[in-house]
N, C-alpha and C positions, 0 to 999 in steps of 0.2 A: 785588345790592344793592337793597334796598327803600328807597324814598325817599318821604317824606309831608310834606304840607305842613298846618301848624295856624293857625288865626285865633283867639286867645285873649285875655282881657282882662289876664292876669298871667302871669308866668313860672312859678310854682308850678304854676297850672292847667296850663301847657303840658308840665311834667315829669311831672305825674301821667298826663296823656294819651298822652305819648311811651311811659312805663313800661308802660302798659296794652297800647297796639297793637304796638309795636316790641319790647319787652322791655328787658332789662337792658344789653345791648351797644350800645344805639343812640346815636349821636352826633347832636349838634346842629350843623348845617353853616352856618346862618345864622339872624339875627333881625333885625327892623326894625319900627319903629313905622309903623302904617298907618291911614288914615281909612276908615271904612266905614258905609254907611248915610248917612242925611240926605236933604235934599232941595234940589236944584241946588247941592250944595256946602256947604249951610248945615245944622246942627244933627247933624253928623256925629259918629261915635263913635271915639275913640281906642283902637285895639286893636295887638296886637302878632303880626306874621307870623313863624311859626318854621318852618324847613325841618330836618327831622330824617331820618337814614337808619340803616340797620343792614345789615351783611354777616352773614349767618347761617352761612357757612362759615368765617369768621374765628374764630381761636383766641381765647380770653379773654385780654385784654392789660390788664386793669385793674390798677391799683396798681403798674405796673411801675417799678421804682427806688426804691419807698417802702417803709419797714417800717412796723409796726402803729405804733411810736412816733412816727413822723414825720407820721402822717395828722392832719388836723383833726378836732376832737372831733365835728362834726357829720357827718363822713364815717365814721368808725370806729364811731360809736354805731349805725348802722343800715346795716351793709354790705349787706344783701339788699334794700333798697328803693330804691338810687340807680339813676338812668338814665344811659347812656351811660358813656364811658370817664372815668377820674379826670381826665384832661386837659381834657374838655369840661366837666365840672362845675365844674372849678377857674377855667375861663376866664369863668364867670358868677358865680361865688361872690366874685371879686376879693378874696383873702385880703390883709391888709395887714400881718399879723405877719411878721417876717422868719423865714425857713426857712433851716436849714443846708444847706450844699452837699451834693448826693447823690453817691454813686459811680455811675459809668457802669455800665449792666447789662451782662453778657458775653453776652446772647442777642443776637439779629438784631433786637431792638426798637429803635424810634427813640429816640434819646437826648433825655431829658426836660429840660426847662429848669429852673433853680433858680427859687424864688419868693420872691426877696428883695423884689422891687419888685410893686406890684399888675399883674396880666396885663391886657393891652389885649385887645380883640376880634380884632385884626389877628393878635396873637402867638398866640390860640388857633387861628385858621384856619390858622395856618402849620402848628401840630402837628398838626393834624386831616389836612392834606394830606400831610404826612410819613407819618403813619401809614396813610393810604389807600394811598400809592405802595409801602409796605412790604407791606402785604397783597396788592397786585396782583402783585408781583414774585414772590410766593409762589405766587399762585393762577394767573395766566395761563400761566406754561410748562407747568403741568401739564395745562392745558384745552387748550392748542395741540396737546401731543404726543397727547393723546387723539383730537382732532379729525383731526390727520394720520394717526394709526393706522387711524382709520375709513376717510378717504378712500382709503388704500392697498389697504384690504381691498376695498372697492367697487370701485376700478379693477382690481383683480385679478380679481375675479369677472366684472366685465363684459367685459374684455378677453380672456379665455380664448378664445372663440369668433372674435373677430377675428384673434387671432394665428393660430389654426388655419387659417382663411380666406386670411390673407395668405401662410401657407407654402405652402398650395396652389396660390395663384395664381403664387407666386414659382417653385415649381417647374415649372408650366407654361409660364411664360415662359422659364426656362431650357432647357427641352427645346425650344421654338419657336426660341430662337436658336441652338442647336445646329446646327440644320437650315440656316440661312442664313450662318452665319460660316464663316470660312475652315478651321475645323476638319473641316467635314463635306465632305471629299475623297473619302468612300466612295460618293457619289453618281454616278451615270452622267454621263458628260461633257455629253451633251444636257441632262440635267435641271439640272446647273451652269450650262449657258450660258442656261437659262431663269431659273433664280434671280438670274443676273448681270443679265439683262435688266429683271427687276423692280426691282430695287435701283437700277439706273441710271434707271429711271423715278420713282424716289422713292416706291415703294410701301413702306409701314412694315415692319419687319423681322417683326411678328408676322402680318400678312396676307400677307407673302410665305411665311412658314413655313407656313400654313395653305394656300397654294395648292400648295406643294411637297408637302405631306403628302397632300392630295387626289389629286395627280398620281401620286404614288408607290403610292398604294393602288390604282390601276387596273394591270392586267397589262399589260405591254408587248406592243405589236402583233406584234414579231417576237422574235428572241431577245436583242435589246436596243433600248433607245429610240435612234431616230434624231433628228436635229436639227428635222425636219420635224413628225415626230410628237410631239415634245415641245412645240414652238409650238403645234400644233393642239389638244392636250390643254388646254395652259394657256389658249388662247384660249377652249374650250369652258368652261372652270371660271370665268374671269373672267366670262363671259356669263351663267352661272348665279349667281354672286355678285350682279350688277347687275340681273337680272331682277325681284326684288321692289322696287326702288327706281324702276324705269321702267314698270312694269305701270299704275300709278296714272294718272289723267287729268292730264297735265302740260301740255296744250295749252291755249289759249283756245278752249274749247267754246262753242257757243251760248248756253248759259244764264250765262255769266260777263258779268257787268255791268261790274264794275271790274277793273283790274289795276294793283297797286301795285309799284313798283320802287325798292328801297333797297340800300344798300351802302357801302363806304369810298369815299374819293376814287379818281377816275381809272380806274375799271374799266370804263366804257363804258355806263353806264345808259341816257343820252339816245340814243345810236346805236342801242342794243338796241330802245328803244321804237320809234323811227323804223323799224326792220327789221320788227318784228311788227305795226305799225300799217299799213304799206304791203302786207304780206300779206293781213291782215284785210279791207282795204278792197278790193284788187285781185283776190285770188282767192276771197274768201267773200262779197264783196259787202256787207259790213257799214258801218253809218254809225258812225264813230268821232270822238271828240273827246280834246282834251289838257287836261291840268291840271298846271301845274308849282308846285312848292313851293321850287323851288331858287333862291332870293332870295340866297344867300349867295355863289356864285361869279359872276365877272365873265362876263357874256355868256352865262350859262346860258340865260336866259331868250331871248335872240336866237337861240341854237342851235336850240331847240325850235320857236320861232316861224317859223325858217326852214323845217324840215320841215312845219310846219302850212300854210304858204303854197304848198309845194310839193304837197301832197296836198289843199289846198284844204279844210281842216277847221277847226272852231272850236277856239280855246284859251283857257283862263282862268289867271290867276295869282293864289295864295292867298299870304298873308304870315304865317298863321297857322292851325293847325288849326280855330279858331273861324269862319274865313271858307270852310273846306271845304264846309259843308253849302249855303251860298249857290251856289258855284260847280257844285256837283252839280246843283241844281234849274235852272241856266241850261243845263245840257248835258243835260236830262232826255230829250231827243228822241234823243239818240244811243244806238246799240246797245251799243257798248264804249267806255270811257273809260279812257285810259291815264293814270296819275298818276305824274310824275316827282318825286322827292324830292331834297334837297340831299345831296351827297357831302362829308362831314365826317369828322373824327376818330371813329372808332368807339369809342375810349375815352372820350368826351365823354358822360356820363350825360344831360345835359340833351338833347343831340342825338337820342340813342335813345329817350328819353321822348317827344320830339315826334314820331318817327316813329311810334311806337306810338298816339298820339293821332290821328295822320292815318289810319293803317290802320283804326282802329276805326270810322271814319266811313262805310265802305262796307260794303255787304251784297251777297251774290252777287259775291265778289270772289276774286282770286288775288292771293297775296302771294308777290314773288320776291326772294329775296337774291341779288344779282349779286356774282360773284367772278371776279376775273382767274387765269388758269391761271399767269402769270407770278408770282404771289404764293407764297411758301414755305408749306408746309403747316402749320408751327407758327403762322404768322401767320393763316392760314384759320381755325384752330382757336379762336385769341382772337378773331377777329371774330365767329364764329358764337356763342362764349360771350357776348360783349357784346350781341347782338342776341337773347339769349334770351328777354327779356321780351317782344319783338315776335311776334305770331302769325304764323309762317312756316312753309309747308310744302314749298315749292319752291326749288330753286337753279339758276341760269343761270351756266354758265361761259363767259367771254369770252376773247380774244386768244389762241386756241389757235393762231394763225400766228405768235405771237412766242415760243414756247417749244417745246422737245423733249421735255419732261417731263410726262407725263399722269398719273401715278401719284395725284395730289391728287383725282382725280375718284373713284376707287375708295375712298380713303382716307375722303373726306369722307362719301360715301353709306353706307359700312360702318360709321363709327363716330358718326354722328349721326342724327337721324330726319328729315332733308332727302331729298325725291325729287329726282331729277335731271330736268330739263325740256328746256333747250335748250343749245346750244353755237355759238358763234360763232366764225367763221375769217377774218374780216377787216372792214374798214369800209365796204364797197360796200353801199349800200342800194338793194333790199331784199334783197340777196342776202347770202352769206356768213353765214347762220344755218341751223340744221338741227335738228330735233327729235331729241333723243339717243336712241339705242337701245343695248342691252347689246352688239350685235356690234360698233356704231360705237365703242364705249369699248374693247371687247378689241381691235379692229384697230388704235386708235391707240396703244394701250399696247404691244401686240406689235411695231408698226413694219410693219404690213401695208399 
């Protein structure tokens, strides 16, 4: 629908312009007197503002419900020069001659009012609204049907490749699950025992199936697999899987100046920092310092301060990322600075954003995500996803002494981009922490 505004001196002038611009099917939506020009409101000119519109797709609906004998003389005498519908024209002509009642049209057109009384502008607007509603009822469903058909065609074209890829992935997962569920009784007993061990360690079904597949692809050392041979083979496969995730330098080398530690509540970040700081100072003879941003938890500052007093190292407290740079400058003479962050709900976006701002303050830094092995793997995945905006490369697993399931180590390292760094096995400082190796992880899972 085209809508146009006119500013004219008289209504005949407006009708002429509407007829030229919009054609015979145009209707007048509104008109009102306005003042234009002048100087500071004085000497302004009285004009008429006219709003007209035309629907080019609508069928011709003029003279609905009126015969040629019923038309006013000025309308029937010039049927080709009138602008707008008959109803709109009559609204502004205001005929005063009583008109006989007309029969209701049999078509779907809007019922026209009788003209026994002069037509007011409000009545004309009401008729125009009803005519517009009828036009939209006829046009909108057709347009909506065309749009829906177009969307369906595009979705069908775009989704063909996705459907094929999903089918292939589903077939692969089905095959993998067949190797690890109770239907795979054809496997040798020793392989079944290994599979059972992996599942008990909470290794995912897909990863367990891959390990069993690689194990079965190797020839049996003897006539059949023994329990010891299956365990050794599984140990070797797990070690090979973990090797790419432990080859990168995960320890605090001499070129590292800052070490940031973050993670959910209660995973042991502060104790882990104390262990690494003590080893760096006592074994590597490095000058260290502490910065804590954990002002949320009660006694968190006192806990790290206790370790700082025992090691006789400086410590700074920051309450916002803006204070981080000043604290770093005050500890600029230290070789290595450990930064402890607050442990809070990892689903809190504001908390994660604050961690990201802290981490961005450091250069030549190592960022460690600290996870507890007593946490379920599904929760670990949620934690890692929520910390996705924080630039992190390494993961430290704590509380290995509080669980008997270590499959989450393999799951995390195989399904994320995190490299394995350290594993803690208790609360003794500076002991109970070790640099993780592929053989260590394999031995923990296989119970060796």
